[in-house]
N, C-alpha and C positions, 0 to 999 in steps of 0.2 A: 497555601502549602497542598499538593497532591489536586483531589476532586473535590475537595469542598466548594458546597454552595456557595459560600461568601467569597469564594475566592473569584473576585471581577476580571481579573488577566485571563482568568482559565480559556481558553480555547475550546469549544465543546463543539456538538454537530448542529446546534442552533445559531453559534457561530460563522459556521461556511453559509448557511442561508443569508445571515447580514451582511455578509463578504460578499455576496451575491447581489446584495440589493444595493446596494455603495459602490459596484463598482470594483473593491478591492480585489486585486488576485490573490488567490489563493495557494498556497506553496506543501506541496508534503512530500517525502521520501521513505524509502522505507528503512527500515533497522530492525535486528533480529536479537540484539542484546544489550546489557547494562551500559557497557563501557563504551559502545558509538550513540546509544540512543540519547544518552548522557550528554556528550559533543553535540549532537543535530537537534536537539532540544536547548540547550544554552544558547546555539548560535542563531533562536529565532524563526526555528520552522513553524509554522500554522499548526502539521496534521505528520505525524509517524505511520505510515501502515507497516504492520506487523505482517506482509505480506507471506501467501504460502509458496513464495518464491526463495522463500528458505527453504524449501527441499532442493532447489539449484544451488544457491549461493553458501548456504551451511553447510548441506548434506552429499553436495555432487551430484545430485541425482540428475538425470535427462531432462524430466519436466517434472510438474507441479503436483501430479496424482498421488505419489508414495506420500506424501507427509500424513500424520496423524491427527485426531484434535488434540489428542496428549501433547503432541509436540509441539503445534501450534499453542497450547496453551500454557508451555514452559518457557516458549520463546516470549509469550505477549505477556506473560506475567515479570519477566526479567524487562520487560522495555517500558511497562507501566511504573518498576520503582523506582527507574531513572528520571523518568518527566516531570517536571514543576509547573510545563505549562502547557505544551502544545497536545490536542487531541491524538489518543492512540486508538487508531482502526485496527482491528484483528480480521485476517482472512479467516472466514469459516471453510475448512478444506474439504475437498473432494471426498462425495460419501455423506456428509452431517447434514445437510438438508435437503439433496433428490431424492431419497424413500419416499417421504409422505411429509405434509405439513405438521405434525404432532412430532413426529420426528426432528424437524427441522427448530420449531421451538425448544424444544426443550436442549439440545444439543447448543441452543444459540443463550440459553439461561444460565447453562452449564458454564461455556465460556466467559460470559460475563460475571459471573459470580467465581470464578476463580482466578479472572486476573486484574478485572477493575479496570479492562478497556473501555473507553466512551461510544464506543459505536464497532459494528460489525461489517465485515463485506461479503455480498455473494454475489453469482455468476450467474447470468441469465435472465431473461425477461417476461413476457407471458405468464410461461411455465412455471414460474417460482412466485409469482405476483400474490397469491391466496397464502404463500407461507410468509410472504414478506409482511404483508399484510398481518399476517397473526403476531409476528413477532416484535413488530411496532406499536401493535396493541399490548405488548406483555411491558413496553416502554422502554423498549431496546430501539436504538436511534438504528438504519441501515443506510449503508452506503449499494449502490447497484452497479453491475459492472456488463457493458456491452460491447462489441465489436469485437475484436481478439481477444476470446477467454482463455487463456491457458487448461484449465479445467478440461475443456472440450478439445483439446488439441489433437487426439487420435480421431475425433470425428473431421475437423478441417485436417489434416494431413499436413501440416505446417504452419509456420508462425507469419505467413504473408496476409497483406493487406485486406483487410475486411471490408465488407458493404459497397463496395467499388460497380456493383451492378445496382439497377434501379429495383430488381425485386428484394434484394438484402436490402438495402438502403432503404424502402418501405417499412419493413420488417424493423429494423434496426428503430425506426422513428415509431414504429407502435409499439415496441416491447419499453422506449423511454417511456412514452405515455403511460403504459400500462404500471410501469414503477413508481411513476410521479405521483398515479392518482393512490398506489400502496402505501403512501407515505415516504419513501425514501428522502434523506436530506440530502444525497450527492448521489450522484452515478458518474463513474470511470469511462470514459470513453477511451478503447484502446486500437490502435494503429487504422485509425477510418481517415477517409478524405477529411482534410480538414474545411471544407464550404458545408458537410455534412454536418462535423460537429457542431458547427458555428449555427448550424440552422436548429437542431436539437438542443441548444443551448439557450437558444431563443424560445422555444417553445415547453418548454418544462419551468417548473416554480423550483425543483432542486437544483443544485450546485452543479455544477459539470466539472470532473477532474481527467485532463488529458492525458495521453501520454503515445506521443505518435500521432496525433490530431489537430495538431496546428495551434496558431496561438488566439482561436476563438471563444474556448474553453474558458470557466470562469476560474479554473489554476493547473496546474501541472504535478505532475507525479514523474520520478525517475527511483530507479533502485541505486542503493547510496553508493555500490560497489561498479556500479557502470558509471556513474555519475562523476564519482573522483579520481577514477581512471586505474581501479586495482583489479579489474577484468580484464583479461588480456585476450584479445582474437573476436573481440564481441563489438561490431560499430556499425549498427542500423542506421538509418539516415537522422531518425531522431533525435539520438546522442549528442549530446556533448560534454566532453569531459571538463568538469570545471578544476581539476585539480591532478594530481599525476603522484598517489598515493603511492604506487606501487615501486613508482623508482625512488621514492623518497626511503619506503621501508626497505627495499634492497639494497639502497644504501648507508642505510644504518643499519643493517644486520652484518654486512661486508665490515662495515668500520667495528664492528663490536667482534667479528673474526678475528679481525685483524690483531686488535690490542690484545685478544685474549692470547693468540699464538707469539708474541711478542713478548708476552709476559709485563705489556705496559696495564691490562687492566685485572685485579683493583689494583688501586697505588697504594701507598702507603697509608695514605688518607683517607682513605676507603678501605682500611680495615680497620677490626676491631682490636 
């Protein structure tokens, strides 16, 4: 159960490296609450990312920057409680590691202590490598994040494809190598050309997990609300709907309304 070291079936950050070595693709999906995480874990996912995308999906913010450490801890703690097998990764939110190395290590330790997550994820390359090294040295697995990094959306000015020109592609490779040298267990590659993601995957020891980065990465991640068809009006090229939960929920709610209005619910058998 949980994160006991005697649980041989538990997915850990080390497992991701073993999966890369064996050629087994890694599956990851976001979750932010106990109920959803329990369903996704029981379905057999390898990893759940408690993403700072909770800022958008759960709170309705326009981007990820407003979410706080306390809010991330709340969501991650809820997810960890639900998961029996998968690796739970928690995003370090904007502002929690950019100020200084010491600040980043301190906040990383706090998040792990208060959530029980199995790894943390951080956005950035060479500029955060020393902080990553310090967090790893503290015994905390880290997953990097390159390409489209939503915490820097105001700098990018949008959610377009990243590293499409030679200079930015070369920087992404340098950043990936720097993170790899710093000891990350995996690197998320978001919205970058497939050929570049495949090249990076072959150059680093760490596992790579893509989103909008083609099939040449070691695994894939999607936001659950997007992948399961809950989100309306959002359909980037990389997104596939694997279910239509929006339709199912809408029909269920409408049926509930109908039954209450016509007084067929609750029935006599459903009453005390």
